[in-house]
C-alpha positions as CSV (number, residue, x, y, z in Angstrom):
1,X,54.5,81.8,127.8
2,X,56.7,83.0,130.6
3,X,58.7,79.7,130.6
4,X,59.5,80.0,126.9
5,X,60.6,83.6,127.4
6,X,62.9,82.7,130.2
7,X,64.3,79.7,128.2
8,X,64.9,82.0,125.2
9,X,66.6,84.6,127.4
10,X,68.8,81.9,129.0
11,X,69.7,80.6,125.5
12,X,70.7,84.1,124.3
13,X,72.8,84.5,127.5
14,X,74.6,81.2,126.9
15,X,75.3,81.9,123.2
16,X,76.3,85.5,123.8
17,X,78.5,85.3,126.9
18,X,79.6,81.7,127.5
19,X,79.9,80.0,124.1
20,X,82.6,82.4,122.7
21,X,84.9,81.8,125.7
22,X,84.5,78.1,125.7
23,X,85.6,77.9,122.0
24,X,88.8,79.9,122.8
25,X,91.5,77.3,122.7
26,X,95.0,78.5,122.9
27,X,98.3,77.1,121.9
28,X,99.5,74.9,124.7
29,X,101.8,76.9,127.0
30,X,104.7,74.4,127.0
31,X,104.8,74.1,123.2
32,X,104.6,77.9,122.9
33,X,107.4,78.4,125.4
34,X,109.7,76.1,123.4
35,X,108.9,77.8,120.1
36,X,109.4,81.3,121.6
37,X,112.8,80.2,123.1
38,X,113.8,78.8,119.7
39,X,113.1,82.1,117.9
40,X,114.4,84.2,120.8
41,X,111.1,86.1,121.4
42,X,109.0,86.6,124.5
43,X,105.3,85.9,124.7
44,X,104.5,89.7,124.7
45,X,106.6,90.3,121.6
46,X,104.8,87.4,119.8
47,X,101.4,88.6,120.9
48,X,102.2,92.1,119.6
49,X,103.6,90.7,116.4
50,X,100.5,88.6,115.7
51,X,98.2,91.5,116.5
52,X,100.1,93.8,114.2
53,X,100.4,91.3,111.4
54,X,96.7,90.6,111.5
55,X,95.8,94.3,111.9
56,X,94.2,93.7,115.2
57,X,92.0,90.8,114.2
58,X,94.0,88.0,115.9
59,X,95.9,87.3,119.2
60,X,97.9,84.3,120.4
61,X,94.6,83.0,121.9
62,X,93.1,82.9,118.4
63,X,95.2,79.8,117.5
64,X,94.3,76.3,118.6
65,X,97.7,74.8,118.1
66,X,101.3,75.6,117.5
67,X,101.0,74.3,114.0
68,X,98.2,76.8,113.3
69,X,100.3,79.6,114.6
70,X,103.4,78.5,112.7
71,X,101.3,78.2,109.5
72,X,100.0,81.7,110.0
73,X,103.4,83.2,110.7
74,X,104.9,81.5,107.6
75,X,108.4,80.2,107.1
76,X,111.3,81.6,109.1
77,X,114.3,83.2,107.5
78,X,116.5,80.4,108.8
79,X,114.7,78.1,106.2
80,X,117.1,78.5,103.3
81,X,114.6,77.5,100.6
82,X,112.0,79.9,101.7
83,X,114.5,82.8,102.0
84,X,116.0,82.0,98.6
85,X,112.5,81.9,97.0
86,X,111.9,85.4,98.4
87,X,115.3,86.7,97.2
88,X,114.7,85.2,93.8
89,X,111.3,86.9,93.6
90,X,113.1,90.3,93.8
91,X,116.2,89.2,91.9
92,X,118.6,89.6,94.8
93,X,121.3,87.6,96.4
94,X,121.5,87.6,100.2
95,X,124.5,90.0,100.0
96,X,122.5,92.4,97.7
97,X,119.5,92.3,100.0
98,X,121.8,93.0,103.0
99,X,123.3,95.9,101.1
100,X,119.9,97.4,100.4
101,X,118.7,96.9,103.9
102,X,121.9,98.4,105.4
103,X,120.6,101.8,104.2
104,X,117.7,101.3,106.7
105,X,120.0,100.0,109.5
106,X,119.0,96.4,109.3
107,X,120.0,93.1,107.6
108,X,118.4,89.9,106.4
109,X,119.6,88.1,109.5
110,X,117.6,90.5,111.8
111,X,114.3,89.2,110.4
112,X,112.6,86.2,111.9
113,X,109.9,85.5,109.3
114,X,110.1,85.6,105.5
115,X,106.8,87.5,105.3
116,X,108.1,90.2,107.5
117,X,111.2,90.6,105.2
118,X,109.0,90.5,102.1
119,X,106.8,93.4,103.3
120,X,109.9,95.5,104.2
121,X,111.6,94.8,100.9
122,X,108.4,95.7,99.0
123,X,108.2,99.0,101.0
124,X,111.8,99.8,100.4
125,X,111.6,99.2,96.7
126,X,108.4,101.3,96.5
127,X,110.3,104.1,98.2
128,X,113.2,103.8,95.9
129,X,111.0,103.9,92.8
130,X,109.2,107.0,94.2
131,X,112.6,108.6,94.8
132,X,113.8,107.8,91.3
133,X,110.7,109.5,89.9
134,X,111.5,112.5,92.1
135,X,108.4,111.9,94.2
136,X,106.3,113.4,91.4
137,X,103.5,112.2,89.4
138,X,104.3,110.6,86.1
139,X,104.2,112.7,82.9
140,X,100.6,111.6,82.2
141,X,99.4,114.2,84.7
142,X,100.9,117.0,82.5
143,X,99.1,115.4,79.5
144,X,95.7,115.6,81.2
145,X,96.3,119.3,81.8
146,X,97.0,119.8,78.1
147,X,93.9,117.9,77.2
148,X,91.8,120.0,79.6
149,X,93.2,123.3,78.1
150,X,92.6,122.0,74.6
151,X,89.0,121.1,75.5
152,X,88.4,124.6,77.0
153,X,89.9,126.2,73.9
154,X,87.8,124.1,71.6
155,X,84.6,124.9,73.5
156,X,85.4,128.6,73.4
157,X,86.1,128.4,69.7
158,X,82.9,126.5,69.0
159,X,80.8,128.9,71.1
160,X,82.3,131.8,69.1
161,X,81.0,130.4,65.8
162,X,77.6,129.7,67.4
163,X,77.5,133.3,68.5
164,X,78.6,134.6,65.1
165,X,76.0,132.4,63.4
166,X,73.2,133.7,65.6
167,X,74.3,137.4,65.1
168,X,74.7,137.1,61.4
169,X,71.2,135.5,61.0
170,X,69.5,138.3,62.8
């Protein structure tokens, strides 16, 4: 009995504390250094970027290979086809996108990854649409107010007839 308890306790210890760390394979340091030098980032910047992009669920240590990391980060803005596909998605040329981004003190060339640019363009366009609407709710909000007032008036009118009906019968 005691032997099986100790064996179970040992197994729990191994699976809880040792197994998770043995499965943590990281991108080989030499490959990562070359990749970071190519994009002009430091390891700390890449680690912060991955953590922010994953909303805290991943770090550089989460990736087994450089291919896994590159697939997660997506295409770079230097890849013309990927960049053009994104610009086509929004109906912009590179010059038009630069003009839009200039209002926010940036440009297409300052982005490293297409996904990063996509999120910022989406945010900028949402802000523009909100500004065009005056930052107010659409007209349907006013319609709901009218419907509510009409319902209250109808209920009051109906209760008046019910009251009159009860008074007249007595």
